[in-house]
C-alpha positions as MATLAB code, in Angstrom:
seq = 'MPDLTSARALAEQRAAESVSARFTRVMNASTSRFGVLTDPPLVALATALFLLAFLAAMGKDAGPSVVRPLGALVFLPIAIALVASVALRGARREVVAWLARQPFPVENLNAVLNGLGEALEVSFAGAVPDTAELNVALDKVHPDAFVTGGVEDARTLDIRIGVVDSKRNPAATNHQRYTRVRELVERVLVPLAERYPIESVRVK';
ca = [
      -8.012    1.667   29.527;
      -8.128    5.169   27.967;
      -4.850    4.416   26.163;
      -6.275    1.179   24.784;
      -9.418    2.964   23.645;
      -7.374    5.697   21.979;
      -5.172    3.173   20.232;
      -8.218    1.318   18.927;
      -9.823    4.549   17.705;
      -6.586    5.565   16.005;
      -6.331    2.172   14.313;
      -9.906    2.427   13.043;
      -9.310    5.951   11.760;
      -6.143    4.872    9.978;
      -7.959    1.894    8.465;
     -10.900    4.014    7.306;
      -8.560    6.485    5.631;
      -6.662    3.719    3.824;
      -9.632    2.589    1.704;
     -12.144    4.392   -0.489;
     -14.743    6.424    1.344;
     -17.436    4.835   -0.811;
     -17.246    1.298   -2.186;
     -18.342    0.570   -5.749;
     -20.373   -2.492   -6.682;
     -17.178   -4.295   -7.695;
     -15.496   -3.516   -4.368;
     -18.481   -4.737   -2.378;
     -18.737   -7.875   -4.512;
     -15.058   -8.716   -4.030;
     -15.545   -9.213   -0.298;
     -18.061  -12.053   -0.639;
     -18.363  -15.317   -2.545;
     -21.922  -14.223   -3.318;
     -20.649  -11.083   -5.022;
     -20.608  -12.947   -8.324;
     -24.417  -12.830   -8.218;
     -24.233   -9.071   -8.848;
     -21.932   -9.312  -11.868;
     -23.800   -7.620  -14.797;
     -22.575   -9.987  -17.575;
     -23.625  -13.064  -15.598;
     -26.951  -11.507  -14.649;
     -27.556  -10.604  -18.304;
     -26.628  -14.110  -19.465;
     -28.929  -15.801  -16.968;
     -31.757  -13.409  -17.855;
     -31.260  -14.069  -21.577;
     -31.393  -17.837  -21.108;
     -34.640  -17.649  -19.155;
     -36.048  -15.204  -21.721;
     -35.230  -17.550  -24.605;
     -36.883  -20.425  -22.763;
     -39.926  -18.246  -22.131;
     -40.186  -17.199  -25.787;
     -39.719  -20.785  -26.939;
     -42.558  -21.896  -24.669;
     -44.759  -19.112  -26.027;
     -43.921  -20.121  -29.590;
     -44.904  -23.709  -28.968;
     -48.171  -22.646  -27.330;
     -47.216  -24.235  -24.044;
     -49.823  -24.100  -21.342;
     -50.004  -21.446  -18.614;
     -48.466  -23.881  -16.136;
     -45.230  -23.684  -18.170;
     -45.316  -20.140  -19.529;
     -46.041  -18.345  -16.259;
     -43.180  -19.910  -14.241;
     -40.766  -19.233  -17.111;
     -41.983  -15.642  -17.288;
     -41.293  -15.226  -13.593;
     -37.822  -16.775  -13.959;
     -36.866  -14.077  -16.477;
     -36.800  -11.547  -13.636;
     -35.178  -13.879  -11.077;
     -31.490  -13.105  -11.860;
     -32.148   -9.363  -11.578;
     -34.010   -9.814   -8.298;
     -31.198  -11.938   -6.861;
     -28.619   -9.357   -7.972;
     -30.534   -6.568   -6.253;
     -30.889   -8.534   -3.024;
     -27.187   -9.452   -3.047;
     -26.192   -5.827   -3.726;
     -28.211   -4.606   -0.754;
     -26.788   -7.339    1.483;
     -23.221   -6.342    0.552;
     -23.647   -2.642    1.297;
     -21.969   -3.138    4.686;
     -18.790   -4.503    3.115;
     -16.747   -1.350    3.721;
     -17.473   -1.436    7.449;
     -16.259   -5.042    7.656;
     -13.122   -4.285    5.631;
     -12.239   -1.325    7.853;
     -12.775   -3.437   10.982;
     -10.461   -6.122    9.613;
      -7.757   -3.614    8.711;
      -7.964   -2.029   12.163;
      -7.395   -5.402   13.858;
      -4.068   -6.008   12.145;
      -0.885   -5.182   14.099;
       0.558   -3.344   11.081;
      -0.891   -1.210    8.245;
      -2.147   -3.055    5.170;
      -1.964   -0.442    2.428;
      -3.566   -0.171   -1.009;
      -6.258   -2.768   -0.330;
      -8.349   -0.752   -2.791;
      -6.387   -2.486   -5.553;
      -7.454   -5.938   -4.360;
     -11.065   -4.859   -3.989;
     -10.975   -3.613   -7.588;
      -9.549   -6.887   -8.877;
      -5.917   -5.765   -9.099;
      -2.677   -6.538   -7.302;
      -0.165   -9.302   -7.929;
       2.034   -9.163   -4.825;
       2.429   -7.975   -1.252;
       5.407   -5.790   -0.440;
       6.302   -6.454    3.191;
       8.509   -3.903    4.952;
      10.270   -5.057    8.117;
      11.413   -2.868   10.992;
      14.660   -4.789   11.385;
      15.882   -8.215   10.335;
      14.310   -9.899    7.304;
      13.215  -13.547    7.701;
      14.822  -16.372    5.756;
      13.124  -16.801    2.378;
      13.046  -20.604    2.513;
      11.439  -20.583    5.957;
       8.852  -18.028    4.859;
       8.035  -20.007    1.719;
       7.191  -23.043    3.832;
       4.583  -20.994    5.708;
       3.254  -19.455    2.482;
       2.899  -22.871    0.866;
       0.483  -23.881    3.622;
      -1.837  -21.105    2.436;
      -1.422  -21.892   -1.278;
       1.402  -23.329   -3.429;
       1.171  -20.324   -5.779;
       2.036  -17.897   -2.977;
       5.781  -17.486   -2.468;
       8.553  -14.920   -2.075;
       9.461  -13.462   -5.462;
      12.167  -11.040   -4.402;
      12.804   -7.904   -2.428;
      15.534   -5.543   -1.344;
      17.414   -6.778    1.695;
      19.106   -3.420    2.307;
      15.669   -1.785    2.328;
      14.346   -4.596    4.557;
      11.531   -5.557    2.174;
      10.231   -8.788    0.668;
       7.767   -9.275   -2.175;
       5.251  -12.084   -1.812;
       3.270  -13.323   -4.801;
      -0.463  -13.440   -4.087;
      -0.849  -16.194   -6.647;
      -4.342  -15.684   -8.082;
      -4.688  -15.884  -11.867;
      -7.379  -13.642  -13.359;
     -10.287  -15.395  -15.028;
     -11.635  -13.900  -18.259;
     -14.870  -15.855  -17.974;
     -15.628  -15.074  -14.346;
     -13.601  -12.072  -13.093;
     -15.951  -11.489  -10.140;
     -15.057  -14.871   -8.649;
     -11.355  -14.183   -9.203;
     -11.646  -10.851   -7.396;
     -13.060  -12.594   -4.347;
     -10.325  -15.244   -4.475;
      -7.663  -12.525   -4.479;
      -9.278  -10.724   -1.540;
      -9.565  -13.976    0.410;
      -5.973  -14.933   -0.405;
      -4.629  -11.595    0.825;
      -6.524  -11.966    4.104;
      -5.204  -15.493    4.569;
      -1.617  -14.462    3.838;
      -1.853  -11.637    6.363;
      -3.647  -13.584    9.109;
      -1.982  -16.983    8.794;
       1.537  -15.979    7.798;
       2.419  -12.332    8.323;
       0.753  -11.707   11.688;
       2.539  -14.675   13.361;
       5.751  -13.746   11.544;
       5.581  -10.198   12.918;
       6.015  -11.542   16.450;
       9.583  -12.540   15.555;
      10.281  -10.102   12.732;
       8.399   -6.842   13.386;
       6.591   -5.604   10.274;
       6.259   -1.900    9.542;
       3.731   -2.223    6.717;
       2.265   -4.469    4.042;
       1.411   -2.936    0.690;
      -0.452   -4.429   -2.249;
       1.437   -3.835   -5.510;
];
């Protein structure tokens, strides 16, 4: 039991050291589908729309039953953003716990949390799996995720994450990338490591 406890503590320490000591708003938002609610451009847009509606109602001398609710709605997007930001403050703890549970290091997850990263570089301890076989497993996660290359002599394979950045809604794209990486690790790489031991996975 002491050995198991030590191994778990070591894994948690390694995981904690592999990500930023303090998460930014973007990093917190990337871990949740509700993170988009904290995105400043979207909050500003929603606030502006409610403000325009409020001013239009004032200009047309609408009654208090219309003006007051619209006035309250002007502050709603900001209130929702604040509540969501507070709720996501524990994101780092959850990310570290997830990293610690994996049977191999997942490095540079900071990139994914900041909306970056196009591929996973998987380093194997020995033999490298067949690309066609691996692509079948990756396709079950998403058709846009597949092996793009690697260096057989170095026992590495590159796997495309397969998330295209959105210019209109980057916050949602960030969460999609984070979710995709977790799915690729949990559904493909962890089972694969039982047959082909993995030394590390690195976002690149």
